[in-house]
N, CA, C and O of each residue as an XYZ file, in Angstrom:
440
protein
N      -1.581     17.564    -70.020
C      -1.136     17.870    -71.371
C       0.389     18.529    -70.480
O       0.428     19.101    -69.390
N       1.560     18.175    -71.452
C       2.452     18.421    -70.937
C       2.639     20.531    -71.468
O       2.198     20.846    -72.573
N       3.117     21.366    -70.797
C       3.490     22.743    -71.141
C       4.902     23.126    -71.290
O       5.462     23.147    -70.194
N       5.633     23.421    -72.232
C       7.015     23.426    -73.011
C       7.330     25.160    -72.475
O       6.858     26.127    -73.073
N       8.245     25.263    -71.202
C       8.410     27.176    -71.252
C       9.688     27.393    -71.170
O      10.538     26.502    -71.187
N       9.914     28.631    -71.073
C      11.590     29.035    -71.694
C      12.514     29.662    -70.223
O      12.506     30.770    -69.687
N      12.901     29.004    -70.059
C      13.976     30.075    -68.380
C      14.917     30.781    -69.439
O      15.164     30.494    -70.610
N      15.360     31.818    -68.607
C      16.547     32.630    -68.673
C      17.542     31.332    -67.956
O      17.158     30.222    -67.587
N      19.182     32.017    -67.906
C      19.888     31.276    -67.557
C      19.791     31.827    -66.014
O      19.478     30.857    -65.323
N      19.953     33.144    -65.101
C      19.803     33.874    -64.191
C      18.254     33.346    -62.932
O      17.994     33.620    -61.760
N      17.682     32.631    -63.845
C      16.636     32.271    -62.945
C      16.462     30.625    -62.984
O      15.626     30.080    -62.263
N      17.582     29.638    -64.164
C      17.914     28.815    -63.682
C      19.004     28.613    -62.303
O      18.790     28.044    -61.232
N      20.214     29.305    -62.795
C      21.132     29.510    -61.444
C      20.507     29.158    -60.257
O      20.990     28.336    -59.479
N      18.934     30.027    -59.987
C      18.446     30.383    -58.842
C      18.176     28.680    -58.231
O      18.631     28.153    -57.216
N      17.282     28.126    -59.273
C      16.574     27.058    -58.916
C      17.253     25.891    -58.986
O      16.621     24.893    -58.638
N      18.623     25.715    -59.423
C      20.149     25.106    -59.374
C      20.307     25.227    -57.791
O      20.189     24.352    -56.933
N      20.567     26.395    -57.686
C      21.507     27.060    -56.398
C      20.144     25.847    -55.438
O      20.654     24.899    -54.840
N      18.862     25.949    -55.384
C      18.226     25.362    -54.200
C      17.040     24.585    -54.473
O      15.826     24.611    -54.271
N      18.461     23.462    -55.347
C      17.838     22.213    -56.188
C      16.484     21.527    -55.948
O      16.060     20.486    -55.445
N      15.860     22.994    -56.761
C      14.305     23.224    -57.625
C      13.999     22.601    -58.780
O      12.907     22.445    -59.328
N      15.402     22.163    -59.180
C      14.846     21.023    -60.724
C      16.014     20.333    -60.679
O      16.849     20.305    -59.776
N      16.000     19.508    -62.245
C      16.533     18.592    -62.231
C      17.144     19.350    -63.905
O      16.483     20.140    -64.580
N      18.307     18.914    -64.193
C      18.995     20.001    -65.459
C      19.602     19.092    -66.395
O      20.722     18.598    -66.262
N      18.647     18.860    -67.535
C      19.660     17.500    -68.713
C      19.883     18.205    -69.664
O      19.150     19.050    -70.179
N      21.237     17.785    -70.025
C      21.986     17.808    -71.217
C      22.012     17.472    -72.215
O      22.757     16.494    -72.270
N      21.399     17.833    -73.628
C      21.075     16.861    -74.471
C      21.908     16.366    -75.673
O      21.820     15.562    -76.601
N      22.892     17.414    -75.084
C      24.524     17.397    -76.255
C      24.777     16.066    -76.285
O      24.094     15.366    -75.537
N      25.657     15.507    -77.020
C      26.448     14.374    -77.300
C      27.435     14.426    -76.221
O      27.904     15.377    -75.596
N      27.597     13.390    -76.172
C      29.144     12.916    -74.563
C      30.057     13.786    -74.739
O      30.240     14.574    -73.811
N      31.026     13.925    -76.152
C      31.846     15.046    -76.497
C      31.412     16.023    -76.370
O      32.336     16.746    -75.996
N      30.561     16.558    -76.438
C      30.349     17.963    -76.015
C      30.322     18.292    -74.639
O      31.000     19.181    -74.124
N      29.305     17.352    -73.904
C      29.805     17.860    -72.624
C      30.889     17.698    -71.812
O      31.180     18.406    -70.848
N      31.680     16.426    -72.368
C      32.818     16.324    -71.750
C      33.809     17.678    -71.719
O      34.677     17.942    -70.887
N      33.304     18.623    -73.159
C      34.436     19.871    -73.176
C      33.841     20.757    -72.024
O      34.542     20.909    -71.023
N      32.973     21.176    -72.064
C      31.860     22.431    -71.008
C      30.719     21.523    -70.465
O      30.347     20.520    -71.074
N      30.357     21.804    -69.662
C      29.014     21.540    -69.126
C      28.946     22.416    -67.825
O      29.955     22.891    -67.305
N      27.614     22.600    -67.320
C      26.931     23.214    -66.504
C      27.222     21.974    -65.330
O      26.920     20.833    -65.679
N      27.808     22.173    -63.937
C      27.927     21.368    -63.078
C      26.884     20.289    -62.434
O      27.113     19.121    -62.121
N      25.532     21.116    -62.318
C      24.378     19.757    -62.044
C      23.760     19.088    -63.374
O      22.757     18.399    -63.561
N      24.666     19.524    -64.130
C      23.705     18.802    -65.539
C      23.889     17.313    -65.430
O      24.839     16.857    -64.793
N      22.819     16.369    -66.163
C      22.422     15.485    -66.308
C      23.216     15.074    -67.749
O      22.996     16.076    -68.429
N      23.864     14.332    -68.427
C      23.905     13.788    -69.757
C      23.405     13.269    -70.481
O      24.046     12.442    -71.129
N      22.269     13.435    -70.705
C      21.490     12.396    -71.882
C      21.205     12.814    -73.232
O      20.149     13.272    -73.668
N      22.242     12.604    -73.806
C      22.209     12.518    -75.460
C      20.589     13.126    -75.833
O      19.807     12.622    -75.027
N      20.024     13.855    -76.603
C      18.761     13.541    -77.792
C      18.129     12.546    -78.001
O      16.928     12.413    -77.764
N      19.065     11.501    -78.599
C      18.658     10.258    -79.188
C      18.473      9.147    -78.331
O      18.263      7.959    -78.576
N      18.604      9.834    -77.188
C      18.513      8.420    -75.863
C      17.721      9.164    -74.686
O      17.728      8.807    -73.508
N      17.025     10.280    -75.226
C      16.416     10.527    -74.125
C      15.258     10.167    -73.436
O      15.126     10.203    -72.212
N      14.159      9.708    -74.508
C      13.030      9.079    -73.976
C      13.045      7.370    -73.496
O      12.129      6.740    -72.968
N      14.268      6.947    -73.843
C      14.133      5.745    -73.325
C      15.154      6.245    -71.553
O      14.820      5.663    -70.521
N      16.017      7.049    -71.527
C      16.914      7.352    -70.172
C      15.786      7.718    -69.251
O      15.531      7.153    -68.187
N      15.015      8.926    -69.888
C      13.875      9.711    -69.008
C      12.914      8.617    -67.910
O      12.734      8.611    -66.692
N      12.347      7.584    -69.255
C      11.310      7.029    -68.800
C      12.160      5.916    -67.660
O      11.334      5.271    -67.014
N      13.556      5.592    -67.317
C      14.241      4.904    -66.206
C      14.496      5.775    -65.160
O      15.083      5.185    -64.253
N      14.254      7.131    -64.887
C      14.387      8.018    -63.951
C      13.252      7.998    -62.940
O      13.060      9.194    -62.722
N      12.399      7.306    -62.205
C      11.449      7.385    -61.288
C      11.337      8.692    -60.346
O      10.225      9.049    -59.959
N      12.726      9.538    -59.910
C      12.298     10.343    -59.544
C      12.231     11.918    -60.225
O      12.378     12.957    -59.580
N      12.073     11.859    -61.117
C      11.648     13.188    -61.555
C      10.256     13.638    -62.290
O       9.971     14.523    -63.096
N       9.451     12.492    -61.551
C       8.436     13.015    -61.616
C       8.030     14.521    -60.737
O       7.286     15.392    -61.189
N       8.609     14.558    -59.606
C       7.845     15.393    -58.472
C       8.756     16.874    -58.904
O       8.557     17.923    -58.293
N       9.729     16.769    -60.000
C      10.926     18.193    -60.073
C      10.178     18.781    -61.419
O       9.253     18.129    -61.901
N      10.541     19.869    -61.944
C      10.618     20.633    -62.487
C      11.635     20.539    -63.711
O      12.574     21.331    -63.783
N      11.414     19.493    -64.730
C      12.901     19.575    -65.844
C      13.396     20.499    -66.711
O      12.665     20.834    -67.643
N      14.665     21.067    -66.589
C      14.841     22.072    -67.497
C      15.885     20.959    -68.721
O      16.934     20.381    -68.439
N      15.406     20.954    -69.602
C      16.225     20.610    -71.012
C      17.469     22.002    -71.697
O      16.870     23.056    -71.908
N      18.934     22.052    -72.005
C      19.495     22.412    -72.293
C      20.030     22.064    -73.351
O      19.420     21.046    -73.679
N      20.875     22.298    -74.171
C      21.845     21.828    -75.554
C      22.632     23.047    -75.637
O      22.774     23.799    -74.673
N      23.255     23.290    -77.032
C      24.457     23.987    -77.363
C      23.791     25.781    -77.042
O      24.228     26.670    -76.310
N      22.450     25.728    -78.070
C      21.676     27.053    -78.376
C      20.319     27.102    -78.035
O      19.727     28.175    -77.926
N      19.775     25.995    -77.856
C      18.625     25.638    -77.767
C      17.423     25.039    -78.616
O      16.257     24.688    -78.442
N      18.306     25.115    -79.571
C      17.246     24.080    -80.735
C      17.491     22.605    -79.978
O      16.529     22.279    -79.282
N      18.441     21.797    -79.987
C      18.218     20.531    -79.860
C      17.378     20.070    -78.295
O      16.873     18.954    -78.169
N      17.346     20.991    -77.321
C      16.481     20.940    -76.325
C      15.152     21.277    -76.151
O      14.458     20.995    -75.173
N      14.779     21.977    -77.274
C      13.217     22.365    -77.532
C      12.910     20.839    -78.433
O      11.818     20.337    -78.168
N      13.696     20.150    -79.362
C      13.186     19.165    -79.816
C      13.310     18.258    -78.761
O      12.229     17.679    -78.656
N      14.227     17.795    -77.805
C      13.818     16.922    -76.599
C      12.693     17.268    -76.075
O      11.777     16.470    -76.271
N      12.374     18.500    -75.272
C      11.135     18.777    -75.033
C       9.861     18.431    -75.609
O       8.924     18.055    -74.905
N       9.796     18.531    -76.709
C       8.699     18.133    -77.842
C       8.321     16.863    -77.766
O       7.142     16.509    -77.756
N       9.602     15.865    -77.692
C       9.360     14.481    -77.991
C       8.982     14.075    -76.760
O       8.082     13.241    -76.859
N       9.358     14.364    -75.357
C       9.104     14.455    -74.063
C       7.939     14.567    -74.046
O       7.315     13.645    -73.522
N       7.186     15.715    -74.597
C       5.599     15.731    -74.333
C       4.807     14.765    -75.422
O       3.745     14.173    -75.230
N       5.539     14.772    -76.496
C       4.881     13.684    -77.541
C       4.478     12.264    -76.968
O       3.391     11.688    -76.909
N       6.093     11.821    -76.463
C       5.794     10.599    -75.151
C       4.818     10.459    -74.141
O       4.651      9.431    -73.485
N       4.048     11.711    -73.999
C       3.395     11.323    -72.652
C       3.636     12.497    -71.624
O       2.777     13.313    -71.292
N       4.828     12.459    -71.210
C       5.355     13.155    -70.236
C       4.434     14.409    -69.735
O       4.041     15.274    -70.518
N       4.201     14.405    -68.643
C       2.626     14.811    -68.081
C       3.291     16.350    -67.052
O       2.589     17.283    -66.661
N       4.667     16.200    -66.848
C       5.304     17.333    -66.093
C       5.156     18.597    -66.796
O       4.502     18.573    -67.839
N       5.709     19.814    -66.358
C       6.369     21.026    -67.151
C       7.440     20.999    -67.328
O       8.331     20.660    -66.548
N       7.527     21.441    -68.638
C       9.405     21.286    -69.337
C       9.576     22.842    -69.506
O       8.844     23.773    -69.841
N      11.330     22.633    -68.987
C      11.812     24.260    -69.641
C      12.697     23.993    -70.111
O      13.577     23.217    -69.740
N      12.581     24.773    -71.273
C      14.062     25.325    -72.258
C      14.884     25.929    -71.848
O      14.432     26.995    -71.431
N      16.138     25.831    -71.690
C      17.321     27.085    -71.669
C      17.580     27.647    -72.877
O      18.297     27.356    -73.835
N      16.398     29.019    -72.450
C      16.907     29.786    -73.670
C      18.405     30.367    -73.794
O      19.093     31.019    -73.009
N      18.717     29.697    -75.546
C      20.001     29.878    -75.507
C      20.972     28.984    -75.146
O      22.179     29.185    -75.282
N      20.259     27.597    -74.499
C      21.214     26.902    -74.119
C      22.168     26.793    -73.393
O      21.756     27.235    -72.320
N      23.710     26.337    -73.198
C      24.471     26.630    -72.410
C      24.983     27.575    -72.827
O      25.173     28.271    -71.829
N      25.497     28.294    -74.016
C      26.030     29.269    -74.578
C      25.460     30.572    -73.633
O      26.048     31.191    -72.746
N      24.269     30.718    -74.103
C      23.731     32.071    -72.761
C      24.065     31.809    -71.250
O      24.225     32.692    -70.408
N      24.139     30.556    -71.056
C      24.426     30.702    -69.551
C      25.764     31.001    -69.772
O      26.150     32.002    -69.169
N      26.545     30.458    -70.423
C      28.184     31.077    -69.928
C      28.357     32.911    -70.826
O      29.350     33.534    -70.451
N      27.727     33.412    -71.566
C      27.321     34.538    -71.547
C      26.745     35.470    -70.837
O      26.738     36.664    -71.134
N      26.219     34.958    -69.835
C      25.581     35.554    -68.691
C      26.381     35.772    -67.614
O      26.115     36.552    -66.700
N      28.073     34.601    -67.768
C      29.011     34.881    -66.797
C      28.955     34.003    -65.708
O      29.582     34.146    -64.658
N      27.630     32.427    -66.188
C      27.429     31.601    -65.166
C      28.834     30.708    -64.831
O      29.819     30.864    -65.552
N      28.855     29.973    -63.943
C      29.984     28.880    -64.231
C      29.869     27.346    -64.927
O      28.790     26.769    -64.792
N      30.612     26.882    -65.437
C      31.329     25.369    -66.323
C      31.771     25.194    -65.567
O      32.021     26.007    -64.677
N      32.158     23.644    -65.610
C      33.064     23.137    -66.074
C      33.797     22.875    -67.138
O      33.125     22.374    -68.039
N      35.357     23.076    -67.484
C      35.630     23.268    -68.799
C      36.876     22.246    -68.647
O      37.672     22.216    -67.708
N      36.859     21.567    -69.586
C      38.135     20.339    -69.931
C      39.238     21.254    -70.882
O      40.430     20.949    -70.853
N      38.703     22.518    -71.814
C      39.525     22.846    -72.865
C      40.804     23.208    -72.420
O      41.670     23.533    -73.232
């Protein structure tokens, strides 16, 4: 059974620094292009189930999902769970907005 947990931005920053997780951004490509977390892989929510099954190297990694505010990413976690994903899933609390509010670095093309 999959377990969906919540992660805060500072903990995620630590995990990314130690290469301890895979970060998936489920926002649309135009949102990702505007501003993103450097290590994030953009897989829009509508394509998540197809693309995640193509990524065999994710099986032994923590998977953190994020969006703008945390709603779509929770939907993504729930879809992965329903589809039979067997690992632990993490939802970034507050999405990229909380990451930026915490003063953490992003790549911005604004």
